[in-house]
N, CA and C atoms as an extended XYZ file, in Angstrom:
528
Properties=species:S:1:pos:R:3:atomname:S:1:resname:S:1:resid:I:1 pbc="F F F"
N        53.975      187.872       68.269 N   MET     1
C        53.744      187.012       67.284 CA  MET     1
C        53.782      185.629       67.832 C   MET     1
N        52.559      184.925       67.946 N   GLU     2
C        52.606      183.527       68.369 CA  GLU     2
C        52.868      182.424       67.263 C   GLU     2
N        53.593      181.449       67.671 N   PRO     3
C        53.840      180.428       66.500 CA  PRO     3
C        52.519      179.772       66.115 C   PRO     3
N        52.409      179.574       64.813 N   ASP     4
C        51.364      178.824       64.250 CA  ASP     4
C        51.694      177.361       64.314 C   ASP     4
N        51.311      176.679       65.580 N   VAL     5
C        51.905      175.330       65.854 CA  VAL     5
C        51.428      174.343       64.846 C   VAL     5
N        50.110      174.302       64.533 N   PRO     6
C        49.834      173.160       63.341 CA  PRO     6
C        50.676      173.604       62.082 C   PRO     6
N        50.859      174.787       61.746 N   ARG     7
C        51.587      174.908       60.414 CA  ARG     7
C        52.969      174.659       60.583 C   ARG     7
N        53.686      174.929       61.658 N   LEU     8
C        55.129      174.516       61.906 CA  LEU     8
C        55.069      173.037       62.046 C   LEU     8
N        54.242      172.306       62.721 N   LYS     9
C        54.334      170.838       62.802 CA  LYS     9
C        54.194      170.294       61.445 C   LYS     9
N        53.367      170.814       60.530 N   ASP    10
C        53.200      170.299       59.233 CA  ASP    10
C        54.563      170.456       58.475 C   ASP    10
N        55.555      171.305       58.818 N   LEU    11
C        56.759      171.409       58.235 CA  LEU    11
C        57.868      170.510       58.799 C   LEU    11
N        57.464      169.732       59.770 N   ILE    12
C        58.525      168.591       60.360 CA  ILE    12
C        58.324      167.429       59.801 C   ILE    12
N        59.343      166.781       59.264 N   ARG    13
C        59.327      165.411       58.715 CA  ARG    13
C        59.818      164.462       59.638 C   ARG    13
N        59.168      163.264       59.839 N   ASP    14
C        59.593      162.226       60.632 CA  ASP    14
C        60.334      161.172       59.783 C   ASP    14
N        61.631      160.936       60.243 N   ILE    15
C        62.482      159.913       59.532 CA  ILE    15
C        62.505      158.678       60.623 C   ILE    15
N        61.970      157.631       60.227 N   PRO    16
C        61.960      156.594       61.144 CA  PRO    16
C        63.359      155.779       61.158 C   PRO    16
N        63.803      155.191       62.232 N   ASP    17
C        64.969      154.467       62.268 CA  ASP    17
C        66.132      155.258       61.978 C   ASP    17
N        66.294      156.513       62.310 N   PHE    18
C        67.421      157.425       62.180 CA  PHE    18
C        67.787      158.178       63.522 C   PHE    18
N        69.039      158.243       63.859 N   PRO    19
C        70.264      157.481       63.254 CA  PRO    19
C        70.405      156.171       63.536 C   PRO    19
N        69.502      155.432       64.333 N   LYS    20
C        69.474      154.088       64.607 CA  LYS    20
C        68.112      153.574       64.761 C   LYS    20
N        68.039      152.134       64.686 N   ALA    21
C        66.679      151.531       64.745 CA  ALA    21
C        66.016      151.900       66.040 C   ALA    21
N        64.621      152.189       65.826 N   GLY    22
C        63.866      152.699       67.024 CA  GLY    22
C        63.774      154.062       67.289 C   GLY    22
N        64.682      154.950       66.763 N   VAL    23
C        64.439      156.416       66.934 CA  VAL    23
C        63.787      156.984       65.721 C   VAL    23
N        62.903      157.798       65.933 N   VAL    24
C        62.183      158.734       65.047 CA  VAL    24
C        62.721      160.108       64.842 C   VAL    24
N        63.608      160.292       64.042 N   PHE    25
C        64.304      161.730       63.944 CA  PHE    25
C        63.335      162.770       63.356 C   PHE    25
N        63.140      163.850       64.107 N   LYS    26
C        62.400      165.000       63.729 CA  LYS    26
C        63.194      165.882       62.844 C   LYS    26
N        63.087      165.920       61.476 N   ASP    27
C        63.776      166.524       60.630 CA  ASP    27
C        63.084      167.882       60.319 C   ASP    27
N        63.901      169.034       60.632 N   ILE    28
C        63.428      170.211       60.474 CA  ILE    28
C        63.884      171.092       59.247 C   ILE    28
N        64.505      170.311       58.325 N   THR    29
C        64.910      170.852       57.038 CA  THR    29
C        63.762      171.490       56.394 C   THR    29
N        62.623      170.812       56.189 N   PRO    30
C        61.415      171.579       55.506 CA  PRO    30
C        60.993      172.796       56.140 C   PRO    30
N        61.153      172.787       57.350 N   LEU    31
C        60.761      174.101       58.231 CA  LEU    31
C        61.807      175.138       57.840 C   LEU    31
N        63.118      174.813       57.737 N   LEU    32
C        64.175      175.924       57.588 CA  LEU    32
C        63.935      176.324       56.044 C   LEU    32
N        63.470      175.531       55.197 N   ALA    33
C        63.344      175.873       53.793 CA  ALA    33
C        62.168      176.822       53.562 C   ALA    33
N        61.240      176.774       54.554 N   ASP    34
C        59.986      177.611       54.396 CA  ASP    34
C        60.130      179.024       54.936 C   ASP    34
N        60.184      180.185       54.213 N   PRO    35
C        60.555      181.444       54.623 CA  PRO    35
C        59.651      181.766       55.893 C   PRO    35
N        58.510      181.566       55.794 N   GLU    36
C        57.503      182.025       56.891 CA  GLU    36
C        57.773      181.112       58.130 C   GLU    36
N        57.878      179.873       57.905 N   GLY    37
C        58.008      179.048       59.134 CA  GLY    37
C        59.445      179.375       59.895 C   GLY    37
N        60.470      179.537       58.987 N   PHE    38
C        61.815      179.843       59.606 CA  PHE    38
C        61.579      181.187       60.303 C   PHE    38
N        61.148      182.251       59.720 N   SER    39
C        60.948      183.531       60.492 CA  SER    39
C        60.091      183.411       61.605 C   SER    39
N        59.082      182.504       61.608 N   LEU    40
C        58.208      182.328       62.938 CA  LEU    40
C        59.125      181.807       64.091 C   LEU    40
N        59.870      180.936       63.703 N   VAL    41
C        60.777      180.256       64.722 CA  VAL    41
C        61.751      181.278       65.341 C   VAL    41
N        62.580      181.921       64.303 N   VAL    42
C        63.482      182.861       64.951 CA  VAL    42
C        62.788      184.069       65.691 C   VAL    42
N        61.698      184.567       65.148 N   GLU    43
C        61.043      185.820       65.852 CA  GLU    43
C        60.559      185.237       67.216 C   GLU    43
N        59.921      184.115       67.376 N   ASN    44
C        59.332      183.736       68.543 CA  ASN    44
C        60.424      183.388       69.519 C   ASN    44
N        61.481      183.010       69.297 N   ILE    45
C        62.639      182.707       70.320 CA  ILE    45
C        63.320      184.161       70.621 C   ILE    45
N        63.510      184.933       69.694 N   ALA    46
C        64.000      186.337       70.016 CA  ALA    46
C        63.177      187.163       70.873 C   ALA    46
N        61.937      187.097       70.408 N   SER    47
C        60.906      188.027       71.312 CA  SER    47
C        60.790      187.502       72.675 C   SER    47
N        60.835      186.169       72.899 N   LYS    48
C        60.815      185.729       74.242 CA  LYS    48
C        61.895      186.185       75.068 C   LYS    48
N        63.080      186.477       74.463 N   PHE    49
C        64.405      186.763       75.284 CA  PHE    49
C        64.770      188.112       75.039 C   PHE    49
N        64.185      188.926       74.274 N   GLU    50
C        64.629      190.361       74.143 CA  GLU    50
C        64.498      191.025       75.465 C   GLU    50
N        65.268      192.070       75.600 N   GLY    51
C        65.196      192.884       76.846 CA  GLY    51
C        65.837      192.267       78.132 C   GLY    51
N        66.352      190.992       77.923 N   GLN    52
C        67.023      190.398       79.220 CA  GLN    52
C        68.593      190.406       79.101 C   GLN    52
N        69.103      191.210       78.353 N   GLY    53
C        70.592      191.525       78.447 CA  GLY    53
C        71.412      190.387       77.878 C   GLY    53
N        70.862      189.615       76.871 N   ILE    54
C        71.572      188.437       76.331 CA  ILE    54
C        72.713      189.008       75.452 C   ILE    54
N        73.942      188.458       75.730 N   ARG    55
C        75.193      189.070       75.115 CA  ARG    55
C        75.675      188.135       74.163 C   ARG    55
N        75.450      186.729       74.331 N   LYS    56
C        75.903      185.757       73.502 CA  LYS    56
C        74.727      184.664       73.328 C   LYS    56
N        74.540      184.103       72.141 N   VAL    57
C        73.675      183.153       71.806 CA  VAL    57
C        74.465      181.923       71.458 C   VAL    57
N        74.333      180.848       72.083 N   VAL    58
C        75.136      179.708       71.986 CA  VAL    58
C        74.337      178.661       71.215 C   VAL    58
N        74.850      178.204       70.075 N   GLY    59
C        74.191      177.349       69.213 CA  GLY    59
C        74.903      175.874       69.351 C   GLY    59
N        74.104      174.928       69.463 N   ILE    60
C        74.481      173.589       69.689 CA  ILE    60
C        74.675      172.811       68.266 C   ILE    60
N        75.770      172.224       67.977 N   GLU    61
C        75.916      171.597       66.707 CA  GLU    61
C        74.900      170.544       66.559 C   GLU    61
N        74.568      170.448       65.205 N   ALA    62
C        74.705      171.454       64.052 CA  ALA    62
C        73.530      172.166       63.768 C   ALA    62
N        72.367      171.614       63.898 N   ARG    63
C        71.129      172.307       63.604 CA  ARG    63
C        70.894      173.567       64.290 C   ARG    63
N        71.364      173.519       65.785 N   GLY    64
C        71.226      174.551       66.653 CA  GLY    64
C        71.841      175.863       66.043 C   GLY    64
N        73.039      175.638       65.216 N   PHE    65
C        73.761      176.852       64.663 CA  PHE    65
C        72.727      177.496       63.657 C   PHE    65
N        72.029      176.816       62.948 N   ILE    66
C        71.089      177.492       62.014 CA  ILE    66
C        69.990      178.332       62.736 C   ILE    66
N        69.503      177.988       63.701 N   ILE    67
C        68.501      178.873       64.510 CA  ILE    67
C        69.149      179.883       65.314 C   ILE    67
N        70.327      179.533       65.990 N   ALA    68
C        70.897      180.395       66.936 CA  ALA    68
C        71.551      181.680       66.326 C   ALA    68
N        72.214      181.672       65.093 N   ALA    69
C        72.765      182.710       64.384 CA  ALA    69
C        71.864      183.782       64.213 C   ALA    69
N        70.615      183.588       63.560 N   PRO    70
C        69.674      184.647       63.316 CA  PRO    70
C        69.074      185.112       64.586 C   PRO    70
N        68.966      184.277       65.600 N   VAL    71
C        68.463      184.798       66.829 CA  VAL    71
C        69.417      185.710       67.492 C   VAL    71
N        70.618      185.335       67.430 N   ALA    72
C        71.790      186.356       67.902 CA  ALA    72
C        71.680      187.696       67.107 C   ALA    72
N        71.688      187.620       65.810 N   HIS    73
C        71.614      188.879       65.094 CA  HIS    73
C        70.314      189.722       65.550 C   HIS    73
N        69.192      189.104       65.614 N   ARG    74
C        67.932      189.685       66.087 CA  ARG    74
C        68.026      190.374       67.340 C   ARG    74
N        68.779      189.631       68.352 N   LEU    75
C        69.074      190.251       69.761 CA  LEU    75
C        70.103      191.145       69.898 C   LEU    75
N        70.946      191.405       68.788 N   GLY    76
C        72.011      192.207       68.828 CA  GLY    76
C        73.166      191.600       69.655 C   GLY    76
N        73.239      190.324       69.641 N   ALA    77
C        74.167      189.550       70.575 CA  ALA    77
C        75.150      188.870       69.625 C   ALA    77
N        76.217      188.226       70.204 N   GLY    78
C        77.200      187.394       69.389 CA  GLY    78
C        76.757      186.089       69.304 C   GLY    78
N        77.118      185.384       68.405 N   PHE    79
C        76.897      183.973       68.269 CA  PHE    79
C        78.214      183.090       68.570 C   PHE    79
N        77.984      181.986       69.376 N   VAL    80
C        78.949      181.080       69.738 CA  VAL    80
C        78.661      179.683       69.455 C   VAL    80
N        79.531      178.989       68.712 N   PRO    81
C        79.178      177.505       68.446 CA  PRO    81
C        79.648      176.581       69.594 C   PRO    81
N        78.875      175.658       69.965 N   VAL    82
C        79.317      174.536       70.755 CA  VAL    82
C        79.336      173.306       69.772 C   VAL    82
N        80.625      172.793       69.788 N   ARG    83
C        80.898      171.716       68.708 CA  ARG    83
C        81.186      170.463       69.217 C   ARG    83
N        81.024      169.379       68.448 N   LYS    84
C        81.451      168.034       68.870 CA  LYS    84
C        83.038      168.119       68.745 C   LYS    84
N        83.602      167.014       69.437 N   VAL    85
C        85.003      167.062       69.742 CA  VAL    85
C        85.837      167.116       68.356 C   VAL    85
N        86.923      167.917       68.561 N   GLY    86
C        87.899      167.985       67.350 CA  GLY    86
C        87.607      169.050       66.405 C   GLY    86
N        86.397      169.731       66.553 N   LYS    87
C        86.072      170.731       65.347 CA  LYS    87
C        86.533      172.123       65.584 C   LYS    87
N        86.776      172.593       66.884 N   LEU    88
C        87.250      173.923       67.111 CA  LEU    88
C        88.750      174.043       67.166 C   LEU    88
N        89.239      175.052       66.644 N   PRO    89
C        90.658      175.178       66.354 CA  PRO    89
C        91.626      175.772       67.478 C   PRO    89
N        91.013      176.299       68.561 N   TRP    90
C        91.669      176.825       69.597 CA  TRP    90
C        91.489      176.126       70.890 C   TRP    90
N        91.867      176.757       71.980 N   GLU    91
C        91.874      176.121       73.261 CA  GLU    91
C        90.370      175.932       73.649 C   GLU    91
N        89.948      174.810       74.181 N   VAL    92
C        88.734      174.529       74.466 CA  VAL    92
C        88.373      173.914       75.862 C   VAL    92
N        87.178      174.064       76.245 N   GLU    93
C        86.655      173.304       77.373 CA  GLU    93
C        85.870      172.226       76.827 C   GLU    93
N        85.850      171.120       77.551 N   ALA    94
C        85.043      169.819       76.878 CA  ALA    94
C        84.104      169.336       78.108 C   ALA    94
N        83.133      168.770       77.610 N   GLU    95
C        82.112      168.161       78.502 CA  GLU    95
C        81.427      166.912       77.937 C   GLU    95
N        81.466      165.786       78.574 N   ALA    96
C        80.669      164.655       78.119 CA  ALA    96
C        79.213      164.842       78.215 C   ALA    96
N        78.545      164.105       77.376 N   TYR    97
C        77.075      164.111       77.481 CA  TYR    97
C        76.461      162.804       76.978 C   TYR    97
N        75.169      162.445       77.288 N   GLU    98
C        74.459      161.357       76.879 CA  GLU    98
C        73.235      161.758       76.048 C   GLU    98
N        73.138      160.960       74.928 N   LEU    99
C        71.949      161.186       74.139 CA  LEU    99
C        71.081      159.944       74.319 C   LEU    99
N        69.866      160.036       73.691 N   GLU   100
C        68.866      158.909       73.744 CA  GLU   100
C        69.486      157.557       72.945 C   GLU   100
N        70.539      157.833       72.153 N   TYR   101
C        71.062      156.804       71.489 CA  TYR   101
C        72.495      156.776       71.516 C   TYR   101
N        73.209      157.265       72.588 N   GLY   102
C        74.643      157.044       72.678 CA  GLY   102
C        75.315      158.174       73.642 C   GLY   102
N        76.522      158.354       73.465 N   THR   103
C        77.299      159.456       74.290 CA  THR   103
C        78.125      160.145       73.299 C   THR   103
N        78.594      161.312       73.887 N   GLY   104
C        79.518      162.166       73.023 CA  GLY   104
C        80.168      163.194       73.829 C   GLY   104
N        80.954      164.018       73.173 N   LEU   105
C        81.712      165.092       73.898 CA  LEU   105
C        81.517      166.438       73.067 C   LEU   105
N        81.224      167.359       73.923 N   LEU   106
C        81.006      168.765       73.376 CA  LEU   106
C        82.264      169.650       73.715 C   LEU   106
N        82.544      170.551       72.923 N   GLU   107
C        83.584      171.604       73.110 CA  GLU   107
C        83.238      172.964       72.910 C   GLU   107
N        83.837      173.951       73.653 N   LEU   108
C        83.504      175.415       73.556 CA  LEU   108
C        84.868      176.087       73.570 C   LEU   108
N        85.080      177.019       72.883 N   HIS   109
C        86.310      177.831       73.024 CA  HIS   109
C        86.344      178.460       74.371 C   HIS   109
N        87.594      178.562       75.072 N   ARG   110
C        87.590      179.004       76.414 CA  ARG   110
C        87.294      180.507       76.529 C   ARG   110
N        87.602      181.153       75.358 N   ASP   111
C        87.308      182.701       75.523 CA  ASP   111
C        85.903      183.021       74.843 C   ASP   111
N        85.106      182.089       74.559 N   ALA   112
C        83.779      182.268       73.742 CA  ALA   112
C        82.841      183.077       74.619 C   ALA   112
N        82.741      182.861       75.979 N   VAL   113
C        81.845      183.676       76.830 CA  VAL   113
C        82.733      184.285       77.870 C   VAL   113
N        82.110      185.484       78.477 N   ALA   114
C        82.885      186.186       79.387 CA  ALA   114
C        82.221      186.047       80.830 C   ALA   114
N        83.004      186.270       81.853 N   PHE   115
C        82.467      186.231       83.157 CA  PHE   115
C        81.188      186.988       83.338 C   PHE   115
N        80.277      186.536       83.948 N   ASP   116
C        78.832      187.188       84.166 CA  ASP   116
C        78.136      187.509       82.965 C   ASP   116
N        78.657      187.312       81.742 N   GLU   117
C        77.777      187.487       80.577 CA  GLU   117
C        76.588      186.541       80.519 C   GLU   117
N        75.452      187.209       79.999 N   ARG   118
C        74.215      186.414       80.024 CA  ARG   118
C        74.052      185.835       78.679 C   ARG   118
N        73.736      184.544       78.657 N   VAL   119
C        73.857      183.683       77.519 CA  VAL   119
C        72.507      182.946       77.296 C   VAL   119
N        72.051      182.820       76.013 N   LEU   120
C        70.910      182.066       75.557 CA  LEU   120
C        71.444      180.828       74.786 C   LEU   120
N        70.882      179.729       75.265 N   VAL   121
C        71.414      178.508       74.526 CA  VAL   121
C        70.263      178.062       73.553 C   VAL   121
N        70.505      177.789       72.380 N   VAL   122
C        69.645      177.303       71.351 CA  VAL   122
C        69.982      176.033       70.760 C   VAL   122
N        68.883      175.277       70.576 N   ASP   123
C        69.076      173.966       69.713 CA  ASP   123
C        67.810      173.621       69.064 C   ASP   123
N        67.958      172.684       68.089 N   ASP   124
C        66.635      172.264       67.389 CA  ASP   124
C        65.782      171.462       68.181 C   ASP   124
N        66.344      170.382       69.038 N   VAL   125
C        65.358      169.563       69.671 CA  VAL   125
C        65.959      169.320       71.254 C   VAL   125
N        64.970      169.338       72.180 N   LEU   126
C        65.126      168.879       73.530 CA  LEU   126
C        64.758      167.474       73.647 C   LEU   126
N        65.580      166.555       73.927 N   ALA   127
C        65.267      164.975       73.824 CA  ALA   127
C        65.483      164.711       75.382 C   ALA   127
N        66.490      164.151       75.627 N   THR   128
C        66.858      163.639       77.003 CA  THR   128
C        67.365      164.746       77.917 C   THR   128
N        67.761      165.899       77.270 N   GLY   129
C        68.421      166.928       77.912 CA  GLY   129
C        69.869      166.823       78.248 C   GLY   129
N        70.585      165.754       77.786 N   GLY   130
C        72.060      165.549       78.028 CA  GLY   130
C        72.947      166.714       77.314 C   GLY   130
N        72.690      166.928       75.862 N   THR   131
C        73.273      167.810       75.387 CA  THR   131
C        73.156      169.291       75.972 C   THR   131
N        72.033      169.661       76.222 N   ALA   132
C        71.852      171.050       76.858 CA  ALA   132
C        72.380      171.060       78.235 C   ALA   132
N        72.316      169.939       79.013 N   ALA   133
C        72.955      170.147       80.359 CA  ALA   133
C        74.415      170.285       80.270 C   ALA   133
N        74.927      169.538       79.355 N   ALA   134
C        76.572      169.552       79.073 CA  ALA   134
C        76.868      170.936       78.599 C   ALA   134
N        76.100      171.519       77.757 N   THR   135
C        76.285      172.940       77.226 CA  THR   135
C        76.227      174.033       78.376 C   THR   135
N        75.365      173.796       79.272 N   ILE   136
C        75.085      174.662       80.457 CA  ILE   136
C        76.442      174.597       81.337 C   ILE   136
N        76.808      173.206       81.535 N   ARG   137
C        78.043      173.155       82.502 CA  ARG   137
C        79.206      173.778       81.872 C   ARG   137
N        79.375      173.721       80.528 N   LEU   138
C        80.606      174.407       79.877 CA  LEU   138
C        80.460      175.866       80.059 C   LEU   138
N        79.209      176.499       79.742 N   ILE   139
C        79.205      177.911       79.818 CA  ILE   139
C        79.402      178.342       81.274 C   ILE   139
N        78.723      177.730       82.196 N   GLU   140
C        78.882      178.130       83.644 CA  GLU   140
C        80.364      177.954       84.241 C   GLU   140
N        81.031      176.900       83.789 N   ARG   141
C        82.387      176.556       84.104 CA  ARG   141
C        83.332      177.723       83.689 C   ARG   141
N        82.985      178.478       82.548 N   LEU   142
C        83.658      179.769       82.106 CA  LEU   142
C        83.207      180.965       82.799 C   LEU   142
N        82.200      180.931       83.687 N   GLY   143
C        81.924      182.013       84.402 CA  GLY   143
C        80.599      182.888       83.962 C   GLY   143
N        80.083      182.386       82.861 N   ALA   144
C        78.869      183.133       82.216 CA  ALA   144
C        77.680      182.581       82.913 C   ALA   144
N        76.613      183.263       82.637 N   LYS   145
C        75.205      182.755       83.188 CA  LYS   145
C        74.242      182.436       82.146 C   LYS   145
N        73.686      181.395       82.192 N   VAL   146
C        72.537      180.775       81.201 CA  VAL   146
C        71.347      181.515       81.535 C   VAL   146
N        70.999      182.439       80.769 N   ALA   147
C        69.615      183.162       80.985 CA  ALA   147
C        68.381      182.390       80.580 C   ALA   147
N        68.567      181.413       79.625 N   GLY   148
C        67.599      180.635       79.208 CA  GLY   148
C        67.966      179.604       78.100 C   GLY   148
N        67.060      178.739       77.706 N   LEU   149
C        67.393      177.828       76.688 CA  LEU   149
C        66.075      177.818       75.737 C   LEU   149
N        66.320      177.648       74.459 N   SER   150
C        65.240      177.523       73.499 CA  SER   150
C        65.366      176.445       72.510 C   SER   150
N        64.229      175.804       72.176 N   PHE   151
C        64.296      174.767       71.435 CA  PHE   151
C        63.138      174.879       70.340 C   PHE   151
N        63.267      174.381       69.093 N   VAL   152
C        62.327      174.209       68.102 CA  VAL   152
C        61.258      173.232       68.664 C   VAL   152
N        61.755      172.100       68.919 N   ILE   153
C        61.022      170.878       69.218 CA  ILE   153
C        61.287      170.203       70.612 C   ILE   153
N        60.425      169.854       71.306 N   GLU   154
C        60.669      169.245       72.674 CA  GLU   154
C        59.878      167.981       72.610 C   GLU   154
N        60.759      166.817       72.834 N   LEU   155
C        60.082      165.511       72.880 CA  LEU   155
C        59.882      165.213       74.419 C   LEU   155
N        58.731      165.482       74.747 N   GLY   156
C        58.316      165.403       76.216 CA  GLY   156
C        58.450      164.017       76.680 C   GLY   156
N        58.195      162.985       75.897 N   PHE   157
C        58.178      161.603       76.382 CA  PHE   157
C        59.650      161.170       76.816 C   PHE   157
N        60.725      161.988       76.493 N   LEU   158
C        61.995      161.722       77.008 CA  LEU   158
C        62.400      162.489       78.241 C   LEU   158
N        61.476      163.334       78.730 N   ASN   159
C        61.845      163.885       80.003 CA  ASN   159
C        63.022      164.746       79.957 C   ASN   159
N        63.405      165.509       78.940 N   GLY   160
C        64.677      166.438       78.976 CA  GLY   160
C        64.618      167.460       80.063 C   GLY   160
N        63.418      167.888       80.302 N   ARG   161
C        63.466      169.003       81.276 CA  ARG   161
C        63.969      168.652       82.731 C   ARG   161
N        63.916      167.357       82.956 N   ARG   162
C        64.477      166.736       84.263 CA  ARG   162
C        65.964      167.218       84.422 C   ARG   162
N        66.562      167.242       83.336 N   GLN   163
C        68.052      167.426       83.479 CA  GLN   163
C        68.357      169.094       83.565 C   GLN   163
N        67.340      169.761       83.465 N   LEU   164
C        67.402      171.283       83.336 CA  LEU   164
C        66.583      171.993       84.392 C   LEU   164
N        66.690      171.484       85.654 N   PRO   165
C        65.667      172.046       86.643 CA  PRO   165
C        66.056      173.613       86.979 C   PRO   165
N        64.837      174.373       87.179 N   GLY   166
C        64.855      175.743       87.413 CA  GLY   166
C        65.401      176.601       86.267 C   GLY   166
N        65.445      176.083       85.049 N   ARG   167
C        65.844      176.849       83.899 CA  ARG   167
C        64.664      177.449       83.151 C   ARG   167
N        64.849      178.630       82.543 N   ASP   168
C        63.830      179.263       81.677 CA  ASP   168
C        63.907      178.720       80.369 C   ASP   168
N        62.942      177.855       80.014 N   ILE   169
C        63.052      177.082       78.769 CA  ILE   169
C        61.808      177.366       77.909 C   ILE   169
N        62.102      177.616       76.668 N   LEU   170
C        61.135      177.813       75.510 CA  LEU   170
C        61.302      176.713       74.560 C   LEU   170
N        60.250      175.986       74.379 N   SER   171
C        60.138      175.052       73.226 CA  SER   171
C        58.869      175.332       72.439 C   SER   171
N        58.963      175.623       71.178 N   LEU   172
C        57.939      176.074       70.357 CA  LEU   172
C        57.013      174.901       69.979 C   LEU   172
N        57.525      173.702       69.857 N   LEU   173
C        56.673      172.505       69.464 CA  LEU   173
C        56.861      171.340       70.468 C   LEU   173
N        55.831      170.759       70.815 N   HIS   174
C        55.954      169.765       71.862 CA  HIS   174
C        55.284      168.395       71.285 C   HIS   174
N        56.007      167.221       71.404 N   TYR   175
C        55.600      166.049       71.092 CA  TYR   175
C        55.722      165.165       72.235 C   TYR   175
N        54.446      164.656       72.613 N   GLU   176
C        54.387      163.679       73.828 CA  GLU   176
C        54.285      162.252       73.526 C   GLU   176
């Protein structure tokens, strides 16, 4: 099943000057609320990575959780959240990252992924690539292998792929 790109793009809402002036936020909540659109996203991501031995699907806070959980279910894999600092209750690994509009810190439970386990990373948007690159560093520091990354939206003009060289990346929608 190929994504109906025009239909999916029609379900993305632009929010100017959010979270700060000059940034145009791509709001996926109308897409998530549309049963067919949401299903297309989950099925296209899962079908790209099925048969690749994915054991965990890592969702990046917060909208990445929404996509990653059903993808994990569809792949028969576990779901693992990567959270912003101070949100996880147990021992964590932490990694700093940069966004197009600031910096932050991500955390992952130390026992969330196992040595040599194949992991798929899922998020809503690939922008500068800082969040995805930090998530990869966390996963690999714990000994697991990142088998691929998937995004609903890729903002090509921010060149996020440059921070993810040699990675298997699926982006369903592209904005240049």
